[in-house]
C-alpha positions, 0 to 999 in steps of 0.5 A: 527383551522385545520392545513394542513401538507400535504406540509411538509410531502411530503417534508420529504418523498421526502427527505427520498427517496434521495439516497446518492452516494459519488463520487470522482471528479477531479477538477484540474489535472497535471503531479505533481499536482491534486485536488480532491473533495469527496462528499457528505459525512455524517457529521463527515466523512470528517475529518475521511477520510482526516486525514488517507489519508494524513498520508498514502500518506506521509508515506506508498506509495512505491517509488524508490530511490538511497541508495548508490553510488560508485565513481571510485577512491573515498573511502570516502565522504571527498575525492576530485575528480580532476577537479570537482568543487563540493566536494564529500559530495555536490555531494551526496546531489545532487544525493539525489535529483534524482527521479526515476520511476521503472518498476520493484519491484527488486533493480538494478544499474544505471551507469554514465560515463562522460569525459571532461569539462561541466555540469553533469546532471541527464540526463547523467545517462545511460538509463535503461529498469528498471528505468527512471529518471523523473528530467533529468535537475537536476544538479549533478556536474561541470567538469572544465577541458578537462581532467576531468572524472567521473564514478559513479555506483548507487544502486537503491532500492524500499521502503517507507518513508525516509531512512537515510544514515548509514555507518555500518560494513557491508558496502563495502569499497568504497560505499557511502551511500545516504539519500533515499527519497522513498516517491513520495509525496511532499505535501498534503493538505486537507480541509472539506467544508459544502455541501447540499444534498436535504434539508440538509446542514450538509453534508460534502465535502472533498477537497484533494490537492496532489503534487508528484515528478513526479514518480507517478500521483496524482490520482494514488497516491490517489488510492494507499493510498485508497488500503492501508487503505482498506487492513488495515480496511479489518482486522476489517471487517472480525473479527468474534465472535465465541461463540460456548462455552457460556460465552467465545467469541473468536476473529477469526483473519482475513486473507489477502484479497488475500487469502480470495478471492481465489476461492474454484475451485483452491483447486483441490477438488474432485467433490463431495466436491466442489459441496457441497461447491458450493450448500451451497453458499461457493465460496471463501477460506475466506468463508470456514474459517468463518464457524465452523466445525459443520457448514461445516459438516452440509452441505448436503453430506459433511462429515468428509472425505470431511472436511479432504480433504478440510483442507488438500488442504488449508494446502498444498496451504498455505491458512490456518493460523496456528491459524485456522488450526484444527490440531493445535486447537486440539493439543492445546486443548489436551495440555490444558487438559493434563495440567489440569490433571497434 
């Protein structure tokens, strides 16, 4: 009896030819909420990506917050403000809830000046070109007399995570520290679901839900978290093993992506040296540092003089890590030899 396997084999060949392209789809979108699906993912990668993304979203994104305030005629948080219903400590808690969007990476100041009877909200804070209040409806205080006055200066900084209010010896008298909630993320959920690719049903679909405070859009928050992880994993991607000495492999530490991607044209090299590098297919600083001295010298028309010129320029432009500087390596070797001889 002869069995015909033609159909089964064609299915296998067709399945093997399927190209897997992972995509990020935005399922739901709002100012402060986003739902995303990343699919398809190889088995096991849903949890592998979901957990670090969640941790980075919560704790590693830069945000803007008020770190201390100064209230006119108030020296400490236990004081009272005439004609204001709230105590100073309660006012500080309300200030903690102010959410700010920053147009600068520098610290700055905001100002609040109100007089007369009525409710004081975050919208009463004076407009600034550097900072925007995204929750202007937030209640801050209640003034109950036409004679009431409230003047407050807010110190605004950028940071990550959460910074607890502390009073130290370096604190200026009259400044009241505020717990600073820098993180723009309010909540993150993720789950891993099965999905189908061709005949295979063991692929995964990662669904992430992100709630923000309004200072950043959910999609942008997801992008920023991806950049943070990419920059960290880049360290491992660029670590190499230098086995020039048999039996003693040495790890070559990587450099930052910014320095790695600097083009050799920016080094202001002579035409001879630059042309040698370009002919060898070396276009970036990182690619230079991945080469040993022997590999660089072996490039046609690239001699000791070109080698010295190249590393002098890298050193001058602060693109050469100390542990990769040939001068430092030679000094370390000389010291090691001297120590052995002693």
